[in-house]
LUMTIRO-473385 format. One record per atom (N, C-alpha, C): atom name; x, y, z. Coordinates in nm, 3 decimals, always signed. Example, Ala and Ser with C-alpha at 12.3 -4.5 7.8 and 13.67 -1.06 7.14 Angstrom:
REM residues 2
REC   atom        px        py        pz
REC      N    +1.319    -0.569    +0.780
REC     CA    +1.230    -0.450    +0.780
REC      C    +1.320    -0.330    +0.780
REC      N    +1.285    -0.225    +0.708
REC     CA    +1.367    -0.106    +0.714
REC      C    +1.290    +0.003    +0.787
REM end
This chain:
REM residues 178
REC   atom        px        py        pz
REC      N    +2.278    -0.107    +2.244
REC     CA    +2.249    -0.158    +2.112
REC      C    +2.095    -0.240    +2.138
REC      N    +2.114    -0.330    +2.206
REC     CA    +1.990    -0.445    +2.217
REC      C    +1.862    -0.347    +2.266
REC      N    +1.893    -0.257    +2.359
REC     CA    +1.809    -0.147    +2.396
REC      C    +1.717    -0.050    +2.284
REC      N    +1.822    -0.014    +2.207
REC     CA    +1.751    +0.061    +2.102
REC      C    +1.699    +0.018    +1.979
REC      N    +1.744    -0.125    +2.000
REC     CA    +1.690    -0.211    +1.901
REC      C    +1.542    -0.268    +1.936
REC      N    +1.522    -0.275    +2.058
REC     CA    +1.384    -0.304    +2.107
REC      C    +1.310    -0.177    +2.147
REC      N    +1.329    -0.063    +2.155
REC     CA    +1.248    +0.042    +2.134
REC      C    +1.198    +0.095    +2.018
REC      N    +1.281    +0.047    +1.925
REC     CA    +1.263    +0.077    +1.753
REC      C    +1.147    -0.006    +1.732
REC      N    +1.156    -0.125    +1.756
REC     CA    +1.044    -0.251    +1.730
REC      C    +0.924    -0.212    +1.803
REC      N    +0.947    -0.169    +1.929
REC     CA    +0.815    -0.097    +1.995
REC      C    +0.784    -0.005    +1.941
REC      N    +0.815    +0.077    +1.890
REC     CA    +0.763    +0.220    +1.829
REC      C    +0.715    +0.179    +1.725
REC      N    +0.770    +0.068    +1.635
REC     CA    +0.706    +0.015    +1.483
REC      C    +0.550    -0.023    +1.539
REC      N    +0.552    -0.115    +1.643
REC     CA    +0.436    -0.183    +1.663
REC      C    +0.314    -0.118    +1.731
REC      N    +0.362    +0.018    +1.778
REC     CA    +0.267    +0.106    +1.811
REC      C    +0.236    +0.165    +1.705
REC      N    +0.275    +0.254    +1.612
REC     CA    +0.234    +0.326    +1.519
REC      C    +0.195    +0.261    +1.367
REC      N    +0.173    +0.120    +1.365
REC     CA    +0.163    +0.018    +1.307
REC      C    +0.046    +0.069    +1.239
REC      N    +0.007    +0.034    +1.121
REC     CA    -0.139    +0.006    +1.052
REC      C    -0.183    -0.145    +1.068
REC      N    -0.310    -0.158    +1.052
REC     CA    -0.374    -0.295    +1.023
REC      C    -0.281    -0.372    +0.930
REC      N    -0.239    -0.519    +0.987
REC     CA    -0.215    -0.566    +0.836
REC      C    -0.290    -0.648    +0.718
REC      N    -0.222    -0.599    +0.643
REC     CA    -0.327    -0.657    +0.528
REC      C    -0.258    -0.701    +0.382
REC      N    -0.239    -0.824    +0.348
REC     CA    -0.121    -0.884    +0.276
REC      C    -0.229    -0.829    +0.134
REC      N    -0.166    -0.803    +0.047
REC     CA    -0.223    -0.728    -0.084
REC      C    -0.163    -0.823    -0.195
REC      N    -0.326    -0.801    -0.311
REC     CA    -0.260    -0.839    -0.446
REC      C    -0.170    -0.727    -0.494
REC      N    -0.083    -0.798    -0.615
REC     CA    +0.013    -0.660    -0.668
REC      C    +0.153    -0.710    -0.634
REC      N    +0.215    -0.597    -0.670
REC     CA    +0.380    -0.596    -0.703
REC      C    +0.412    -0.537    -0.590
REC      N    +0.542    -0.578    -0.498
REC     CA    +0.605    -0.535    -0.428
REC      C    +0.743    -0.540    -0.398
REC      N    +0.802    -0.416    -0.366
REC     CA    +0.949    -0.434    -0.365
REC      C    +1.024    -0.373    -0.255
REC      N    +1.137    -0.439    -0.203
REC     CA    +1.192    -0.395    -0.085
REC      C    +1.338    -0.452    -0.077
REC      N    +1.386    -0.382    +0.034
REC     CA    +1.552    -0.387    +0.062
REC      C    +1.539    -0.462    +0.219
REC      N    +1.693    -0.554    +0.195
REC     CA    +1.702    -0.585    +0.365
REC      C    +1.822    -0.609    +0.342
REC      N    +1.877    -0.623    +0.514
REC     CA    +1.996    -0.693    +0.580
REC      C    +2.002    -0.780    +0.609
REC      N    +2.083    -0.868    +0.567
REC     CA    +2.128    -0.998    +0.595
REC      C    +2.251    -1.065    +0.655
REC      N    +2.238    -1.183    +0.767
REC     CA    +2.316    -1.211    +0.870
REC      C    +2.330    -1.353    +0.812
REC      N    +2.427    -1.425    +0.769
REC     CA    +2.437    -1.534    +0.711
REC      C    +2.553    -1.612    +0.821
REC      N    +2.532    -1.714    +0.859
REC     CA    +2.608    -1.828    +0.920
REC      C    +2.651    -1.924    +0.780
REC      N    +2.753    -1.963    +0.748
REC     CA    +2.773    -2.099    +0.646
REC      C    +2.834    -2.220    +0.734
REC      N    +2.769    -2.335    +0.735
REC     CA    +2.827    -2.434    +0.770
REC      C    +2.834    -2.570    +0.703
REC      N    +2.856    -2.666    +0.745
REC     CA    +2.853    -2.780    +0.636
REC      C    +2.960    -2.824    +0.578
REC      N    +2.986    -2.887    +0.507
REC     CA    +3.091    -2.989    +0.432
REC      C    +3.196    -2.801    +0.365
REC      N    +3.124    -2.734    +0.286
REC     CA    +3.198    -2.636    +0.224
REC      C    +3.253    -2.554    +0.322
REC      N    +3.219    -2.545    +0.451
REC     CA    +3.326    -2.475    +0.555
REC      C    +3.372    -2.542    +0.694
REC      N    +3.424    -2.662    +0.616
REC     CA    +3.493    -2.729    +0.687
REC      C    +3.627    -2.761    +0.675
REC      N    +3.727    -2.749    +0.746
REC     CA    +3.703    -2.692    +0.887
REC      C    +3.679    -2.559    +0.881
REC      N    +3.633    -2.504    +1.006
REC     CA    +3.521    -2.369    +0.953
REC      C    +3.638    -2.236    +0.979
REC      N    +3.644    -2.202    +0.850
REC     CA    +3.755    -2.116    +0.814
REC      C    +3.654    -1.966    +0.757
REC      N    +3.504    -1.997    +0.759
REC     CA    +3.428    -1.870    +0.723
REC      C    +3.372    -1.847    +0.846
REC      N    +3.375    -1.704    +0.862
REC     CA    +3.282    -1.643    +0.987
REC      C    +3.125    -1.635    +0.961
REC      N    +3.072    -1.586    +1.019
REC     CA    +2.939    -1.538    +0.982
REC      C    +2.947    -1.421    +0.922
REC      N    +2.854    -1.369    +0.821
REC     CA    +2.867    -1.280    +0.744
REC      C    +2.738    -1.176    +0.738
REC      N    +2.772    -1.041    +0.667
REC     CA    +2.650    -0.976    +0.661
REC      C    +2.659    -0.909    +0.502
REC      N    +2.525    -0.838    +0.487
REC     CA    +2.547    -0.822    +0.370
REC      C    +2.379    -0.735    +0.301
REC      N    +2.391    -0.701    +0.218
REC     CA    +2.262    -0.631    +0.162
REC      C    +2.173    -0.692    +0.038
REC      N    +2.047    -0.693    +0.040
REC     CA    +1.979    -0.754    -0.084
REC      C    +1.846    -0.701    -0.135
REC      N    +1.815    -0.741    -0.213
REC     CA    +1.684    -0.655    -0.298
REC      C    +1.587    -0.797    -0.289
REC      N    +1.466    -0.755    -0.275
REC     CA    +1.348    -0.824    -0.317
REC      C    +1.246    -0.768    -0.407
REC      N    +1.194    -0.849    -0.461
REC     CA    +1.063    -0.833    -0.548
REC      C    +0.947    -0.932    -0.530
REC      N    +0.854    -0.919    -0.564
REC     CA    +0.728    -0.997    -0.556
REC      C    +0.615    -0.958    -0.597
REC      N    +0.518    -1.071    -0.580
REC     CA    +0.376    -1.023    -0.650
REC      C    +0.278    -1.114    -0.598
REC      N    +0.204    -1.051    -0.516
REC     CA    +0.088    -1.136    -0.448
REC      C    -0.005    -1.164    -0.539
REC      N    -0.052    -1.292    -0.504
REC     CA    -0.141    -1.367    -0.633
REC      C    -0.279    -1.313    -0.565
REC      N    -0.269    -1.297    -0.430
REC     CA    -0.390    -1.311    -0.372
REC      C    -0.327    -1.237    -0.235
REC      N    -0.461    -1.264    -0.131
REC     CA    -0.415    -1.233    +0.024
REC      C    -0.311    -1.325    +0.073
REC      N    -0.308    -1.427    +0.027
REC     CA    -0.262    -1.550    +0.126
REC      C    -0.131    -1.605    +0.043
REC      N    -0.086    -1.580    -0.069
REC     CA    -0.017    -1.665    -0.182
REC      C    +0.032    -1.554    -0.255
REC      N    +0.206    -1.548    -0.256
REC     CA    +0.268    -1.452    -0.332
REC      C    +0.418    -1.532    -0.387
REC      N    +0.449    -1.502    -0.483
REC     CA    +0.587    -1.515    -0.574
REC      C    +0.694    -1.426    -0.534
REC      N    +0.794    -1.448    -0.473
REC     CA    +0.849    -1.362    -0.476
REC      C    +1.042    -1.403    -0.470
REC      N    +1.136    -1.299    -0.559
REC     CA    +1.250    -1.326    -0.620
REC      C    +1.328    -1.246    -0.515
REC      N    +1.425    -1.272    -0.496
REC     CA    +1.523    -1.186    -0.444
REC      C    +1.705    -1.214    -0.477
REC      N    +1.796    -1.128    -0.487
REC     CA    +1.928    -1.120    -0.525
REC      C    +1.991    -1.053    -0.390
REC      N    +2.102    -1.118    -0.332
REC     CA    +2.169    -1.047    -0.221
REC      C    +2.308    -1.116    -0.220
REC      N    +2.392    -1.049    -0.117
REC     CA    +2.519    -1.060    -0.133
REC      C    +2.584    -1.053    +0.032
REC      N    +2.652    -1.152    +0.095
REC     CA    +2.694    -1.111    +0.210
REC      C    +2.847    -1.147    +0.202
REC      N    +2.913    -1.093    +0.289
REC     CA    +3.083    -1.091    +0.293
REC      C    +3.101    -1.168    +0.434
REC      N    +3.184    -1.244    +0.392
REC     CA    +3.257    -1.329    +0.520
REC      C    +3.392    -1.335    +0.533
REC      N    +3.462    -1.293    +0.642
REC     CA    +3.575    -1.290    +0.690
REC      C    +3.653    -1.439    +0.679
REC      N    +3.767    -1.443    +0.644
REC     CA    +3.824    -1.585    +0.673
REC      C    +3.907    -1.587    +0.759
REC      N    +3.894    -1.678    +0.855
REC     CA    +4.015    -1.711    +0.922
REC      C    +4.170    -1.726    +0.861
REC      N    +4.285    -1.601    +0.921
REC     CA    +4.377    -1.623    +0.853
REC      C    +4.396    -1.516    +0.762
REC      N    +4.315    -1.454    +0.749
REC     CA    +4.293    -1.306    +0.655
REC      C    +4.200    -1.307    +0.524
REC      N    +4.154    -1.243    +0.480
REC     CA    +4.087    -1.216    +0.347
REC      C    +3.958    -1.241    +0.362
REC      N    +3.875    -1.236    +0.249
REC     CA    +3.718    -1.252    +0.272
REC      C    +3.663    -1.335    +0.167
REC      N    +3.537    -1.396    +0.174
REC     CA    +3.477    -1.448    +0.095
REC      C    +3.311    -1.396    +0.082
REC      N    +3.309    -1.363    -0.042
REC     CA    +3.161    -1.336    -0.052
REC      C    +3.077    -1.438    -0.115
REC      N    +2.940    -1.452    -0.029
REC     CA    +2.832    -1.550    -0.092
REC      C    +2.732    -1.467    -0.159
REC      N    +2.673    -1.490    -0.284
REC     CA    +2.587    -1.408    -0.348
REC      C    +2.500    -1.522    -0.402
REC      N    +2.389    -1.448    -0.399
REC     CA    +2.248    -1.563    -0.431
REC      C    +2.147    -1.493    -0.513
REC      N    +2.075    -1.569    -0.574
REC     CA    +1.939    -1.531    -0.667
REC      C    +1.850    -1.635    -0.589
REC      N    +1.747    -1.612    -0.550
REC     CA    +1.646    -1.699    -0.507
REC      C    +1.505    -1.677    -0.560
REC      N    +1.421    -1.766    -0.574
REC     CA    +1.282    -1.758    -0.595
REC      C    +1.200    -1.832    -0.522
REC      N    +1.088    -1.768    -0.417
REC     CA    +1.023    -1.868    -0.348
REC      C    +0.898    -1.838    -0.370
REC      N    +0.813    -1.915    -0.285
REC     CA    +0.667    -1.960    -0.280
REC      C    +0.639    -1.859    -0.123
REC      N    +0.545    -1.795    -0.094
REC     CA    +0.529    -1.715    +0.047
REC      C    +0.380    -1.724    +0.084
REC      N    +0.340    -1.777    +0.175
REC     CA    +0.236    -1.818    +0.224
REC      C    +0.172    -1.716    +0.334
REC      N    +0.103    -1.607    +0.295
REC     CA    +0.061    -1.515    +0.434
REC      C    -0.034    -1.566    +0.510
REC      N    -0.022    -1.544    +0.674
REC     CA    -0.083    -1.588    +0.724
REC      C    -0.171    -1.463    +0.848
REC      N    -0.266    -1.409    +0.747
REC     CA    -0.309    -1.256    +0.810
REC      C    -0.385    -1.335    +0.946
REC      N    -0.391    -1.195    +1.034
REC     CA    -0.408    -1.257    +1.180
REC      C    -0.544    -1.110    +1.179
REC      N    -0.621    -1.144    +1.173
REC     CA    -0.799    -1.042    +1.201
REC      C    -0.737    -0.919    +1.307
REC      N    -0.771    -0.819    +1.239
REC     CA    -0.719    -0.664    +1.276
REC      C    -0.597    -0.671    +1.371
REC      N    -0.513    -0.745    +1.303
REC     CA    -0.346    -0.709    +1.369
REC      C    -0.291    -0.650    +1.236
REC      N    -0.147    -0.597    +1.314
REC     CA    -0.085    -0.507    +1.236
REC      C    +0.015    -0.623    +1.178
REC      N    +0.026    -0.705    +1.243
REC     CA    +0.148    -0.843    +1.234
REC      C    +0.139    -0.920    +1.133
REC      N    +0.177    -1.004    +1.016
REC     CA    +0.144    -1.063    +0.960
REC      C    +0.244    -1.149    +0.945
REC      N    +0.236    -1.304    +1.010
REC     CA    +0.320    -1.426    +0.991
REC      C    +0.339    -1.463    +0.860
REC      N    +0.445    -1.514    +0.806
REC     CA    +0.468    -1.582    +0.680
REC      C    +0.547    -1.695    +0.694
REC      N    +0.535    -1.793    +0.632
REC     CA    +0.635    -1.919    +0.586
REC      C    +0.673    -1.916    +0.441
REC      N    +0.767    -1.971    +0.399
REC     CA    +0.787    -1.958    +0.257
REC      C    +0.894    -2.116    +0.228
REC      N    +0.861    -2.126    +0.098
REC     CA    +0.971    -2.235    +0.057
REC      C    +1.019    -2.176    -0.080
REC      N    +1.150    -2.237    -0.111
REC     CA    +1.192    -2.199    -0.258
REC      C    +1.323    -2.261    -0.324
REC      N    +1.408    -2.240    -0.383
REC     CA    +1.503    -2.259    -0.438
REC      C    +1.591    -2.140    -0.455
REC      N    +1.737    -2.169    -0.479
REC     CA    +1.859    -2.062    -0.530
REC      C    +1.927    -2.075    -0.587
REC      N    +2.014    -2.039    -0.677
REC     CA    +2.150    -2.051    -0.723
REC      C    +2.270    -1.970    -0.633
REC      N    +2.372    -2.030    -0.589
REC     CA    +2.437    -1.964    -0.495
REC      C    +2.594    -1.956    -0.588
REC      N    +2.657    -1.864    -0.536
REC     CA    +2.833    -1.850    -0.538
REC      C    +2.919    -1.837    -0.448
REC      N    +3.005    -1.860    -0.419
REC     CA    +3.097    -1.846    -0.305
REC      C    +3.196    -1.779    -0.382
REC      N    +3.277    -1.651    -0.369
REC     CA    +3.392    -1.581    -0.415
REC      C    +3.495    -1.554    -0.354
REC      N    +3.597    -1.591    -0.362
REC     CA    +3.711    -1.563    -0.320
REC      C    +3.835    -1.516    -0.393
REC      N    +3.856    -1.401    -0.377
REC     CA    +3.959    -1.355    -0.485
REC      C    +3.872    -1.395    -0.609
REC      N    +3.971    -1.472    -0.724
REC     CA    +3.920    -1.479    -0.829
REC      C    +3.897    -1.650    -0.888
REC      N    +3.875    -1.724    -0.766
REC     CA    +3.813    -1.818    -0.746
REC      C    +3.645    -1.829    -0.691
REC      N    +3.576    -1.924    -0.781
REC     CA    +3.434    -1.905    -0.712
REC      C    +3.392    -2.043    -0.748
REC      N    +3.292    -2.090    -0.688
REC     CA    +3.226    -2.225    -0.628
REC      C    +3.079    -2.197    -0.635
REC      N    +3.020    -2.262    -0.759
REC     CA    +2.867    -2.266    -0.747
REC      C    +2.805    -2.329    -0.701
REC      N    +2.664    -2.321    -0.672
REC     CA    +2.572    -2.389    -0.620
REC      C    +2.407    -2.396    -0.618
REC      N    +2.330    -2.495    -0.607
REC     CA    +2.187    -2.481    -0.613
REC      C    +2.127    -2.557    -0.494
REC      N    +2.020    -2.505    -0.443
REC     CA    +1.967    -2.580    -0.333
REC      C    +1.816    -2.539    -0.286
REC      N    +1.764    -2.548    -0.211
REC     CA    +1.633    -2.535    -0.123
REC      C    +1.649    -2.443    -0.020
REC      N    +1.509    -2.398    +0.024
REC     CA    +1.503    -2.311    +0.130
REC      C    +1.362    -2.348    +0.192
REC      N    +1.389    -2.293    +0.321
REC     CA    +1.240    -2.262    +0.373
REC      C    +1.282    -2.175    +0.523
REC      N    +1.180    -2.087    +0.524
REC     CA    +1.157    -2.007    +0.624
REC      C    +1.061    -1.944    +0.695
REC      N    +1.074    -1.904    +0.785
REC     CA    +0.947    -1.812    +0.855
REC      C    +0.970    -1.682    +0.893
REC      N    +0.870    -1.619    +0.896
REC     CA    +0.900    -1.456    +0.953
REC      C    +0.760    -1.417    +0.974
REC      N    +0.769    -1.258    +0.969
REC     CA    +0.664    -1.114    +0.987
REC      C    +0.704    -1.040    +0.917
REC      N    +0.557    -0.996    +0.886
REC     CA    +0.568    -0.839    +0.835
REC      C    +0.493    -0.741    +0.923
REC      N    +0.530    -0.646    +0.979
REC     CA    +0.494    -0.581    +1.073
REC      C    +0.445    -0.435    +0.954
REC      N    +0.313    -0.393    +0.937
REC     CA    +0.268    -0.303    +0.851
REC      C    +0.255    -0.175    +0.938
REC      N    +0.365    -0.106    +0.867
REC     CA    +0.378    +0.087    +0.960
REC      C    +0.304    +0.151    +0.854
REC      N    +0.220    +0.142    +0.796
REC     CA    +0.133    +0.210    +0.659
REC      C    +0.084    +0.083    +0.555
REC      N    -0.055    +0.154    +0.538
REC     CA    -0.052    +0.031    +0.415
REC      C    +0.018    +0.006    +0.343
REC      N    +0.097    +0.084    +0.265
REC     CA    +0.177    +0.044    +0.197
REC      C    +0.313    +0.027    +0.233
REC      N    +0.374    +0.049    +0.349
REC     CA    +0.508    +0.034    +0.412
REC      C    +0.490    -0.083    +0.517
REC      N    +0.588    -0.199    +0.496
REC     CA    +0.584    -0.298    +0.605
REC      C    +0.754    -0.322    +0.640
REC      N    +0.750    -0.342    +0.748
REC     CA    +0.917    -0.405    +0.811
REC      C    +0.883    -0.548    +0.806
REC      N    +0.993    -0.631    +0.787
REC     CA    +0.972    -0.758    +0.785
REC      C    +1.116    -0.832    +0.835
REC      N    +1.096    -0.939    +0.935
REC     CA    +1.199    -0.969    +0.966
REC      C    +1.192    -1.157    +0.961
REC      N    +1.274    -1.195    +0.913
REC     CA    +1.278    -1.351    +0.883
REC      C    +1.370    -1.436    +0.891
REC      N    +1.373    -1.557    +0.918
REC     CA    +1.491    -1.649    +0.943
REC      C    +1.457    -1.780    +0.831
REC      N    +1.551    -1.804    +0.781
REC     CA    +1.567    -1.879    +0.647
REC      C    +1.661    -1.970    +0.657
REC      N    +1.636    -2.093    +0.637
REC     CA    +1.735    -2.226    +0.589
REC      C    +1.778    -2.251    +0.491
REC      N    +1.869    -2.247    +0.444
REC     CA    +1.905    -2.281    +0.304
REC      C    +1.992    -2.407    +0.282
REC      N    +1.985    -2.499    +0.201
REC     CA    +2.050    -2.617    +0.220
REC      C    +2.117    -2.643    +0.095
REC      N    +2.224    -2.613    +0.039
REC     CA    +2.295    -2.610    -0.062
REC      C    +2.382    -2.702    -0.116
REC      N    +2.391    -2.731    -0.258
REC     CA    +2.495    -2.835    -0.291
REC      C    +2.592    -2.746    -0.368
REC      N    +2.724    -2.722    -0.310
REC     CA    +2.829    -2.630    -0.408
REC      C    +2.907    -2.762    -0.528
REC      N    +2.914    -2.727    -0.621
REC     CA    +2.981    -2.814    -0.714
REC      C    +3.170    -2.783    -0.723
REC      N    +3.206    -2.815    -0.642
REC     CA    +3.342    -2.808    -0.605
REC      C    +3.436    -2.909    -0.734
REC      N    +3.541    -2.883    -0.766
REC     CA    +3.637    -2.961    -0.812
REC      C    +3.645    -3.110    -0.775
REC      N    +3.607    -3.181    -0.828
REC     CA    +3.605    -3.352    -0.791
REC      C    +3.510    -3.429    -0.715
REC      N    +3.436    -3.322    -0.646
REC     CA    +3.292    -3.350    -0.571
REC      C    +3.220    -3.292    -0.531
REC      N    +3.113    -3.294    -0.535
REC     CA    +3.012    -3.191    -0.444
REC      C    +3.042    -3.185    -0.273
REC      N    +3.011    -3.066    -0.243
REC     CA    +3.027    -3.056    -0.112
REC      C    +2.908    -2.972    -0.076
REC      N    +2.820    -3.056    +0.051
REC     CA    +2.689    -2.974    +0.089
REC      C    +2.719    -2.851    +0.183
REC      N    +2.649    -2.764    +0.184
REC     CA    +2.650    -2.634    +0.276
REC      C    +2.527    -2.603    +0.340
REC      N    +2.490    -2.568    +0.478
REC     CA    +2.370    -2.487    +0.501
REC      C    +2.408    -2.360    +0.557
REC      N    +2.310    -2.248    +0.479
REC     CA    +2.354    -2.114    +0.543
REC      C    +2.209    -2.119    +0.637
REC      N    +2.217    -2.033    +0.747
REC     CA    +2.109    -1.984    +0.783
REC      C    +2.111    -1.845    +0.800
REC      N    +2.020    -1.777    +0.775
REC     CA    +1.959    -1.634    +0.720
REC      C    +1.881    -1.551    +0.818
REC      N    +1.934    -1.495    +0.891
REC     CA    +1.855    -1.358    +0.949
REC      C    +1.840    -1.231    +0.896
REC      N    +1.711    -1.191    +0.836
REC     CA    +1.724    -1.070    +0.795
REC      C    +1.583    -0.988    +0.826
REC      N    +1.652    -0.849    +0.779
REC     CA    +1.524    -0.741    +0.832
REC      C    +1.523    -0.628    +0.728
REC      N    +1.416    -0.588    +0.694
REC     CA    +1.403    -0.525    +0.560
REC      C    +1.284    -0.420    +0.583
REC      N    +1.296    -0.351    +0.468
REC     CA    +1.144    -0.263    +0.439
REC      C    +1.086    -0.305    +0.323
REC      N    +0.977    -0.279    +0.281
REC     CA    +0.859    -0.349    +0.177
REC      C    +0.782    -0.236    +0.128
REC      N    +0.799    -0.205    +0.046
REC     CA    +0.694    -0.090    -0.014
REC      C    +0.622    -0.222    -0.120
REC      N    +0.471    -0.178    -0.067
REC     CA    +0.337    -0.243    -0.187
REC      C    +0.291    -0.136    -0.261
REC      N    +0.280    -0.197    -0.401
REC     CA    +0.240    -0.086    -0.472
REC      C    +0.069    -0.129    -0.496
REC      N    -0.002    -0.028    -0.466
REC     CA    -0.149    -0.073    -0.435
REC      C    -0.221    -0.011    -0.575
REM end
C-alpha cells in the first residue's frame, strides 16, 4: 500500500504542470482522515475515522483565496456503533507560489460549525482551525492537494461545554475554472 501511494505521488510530480494559483472559482473533492481528542472524546470512545468532502473557493488573486467546505467522517465507537462528525467550514487560504515549480504550498485559517451524531442524538459545536498543505498542479486546470488541519472546537453539550480537538489529514483533487 505504501509503495503504491509513493509511486502515485512520484508519477504526479513527474507529469505535473508548473504551479500557478489562479484568480477565479474552483471546485474540489477530498478524502479526510480525522482523529478526535479532548474532553468530547474522554475517555477515548471514538476511533479515528474517514469520510468524504466537497470544497469550493474563489481565488481573489495569485496569493489569497476564500474557501468553503462541507464534509462528513464516520468514527467507530468502542463497544459497537458509530458516530458521524459533520462540518461546514470557511477559510482564508494564503498560497505561497514557488517560481517554476509544480508544487504550491499554502496555509489556511478559518472557522467552522460541527455536529457529532450518534443515532438520534447530536451535539453541535463551533471552532477555529488552521492548517498547512500543498497543491500539486497536474495540468493548469487540475491540481492534487494534500493538507493537515488542526481544529479547536467547543461543543455545546447538555449542562456544560466540552472542548474537542480534531486533527484532519486530507487528500483530494481540485478543478480550477479558467
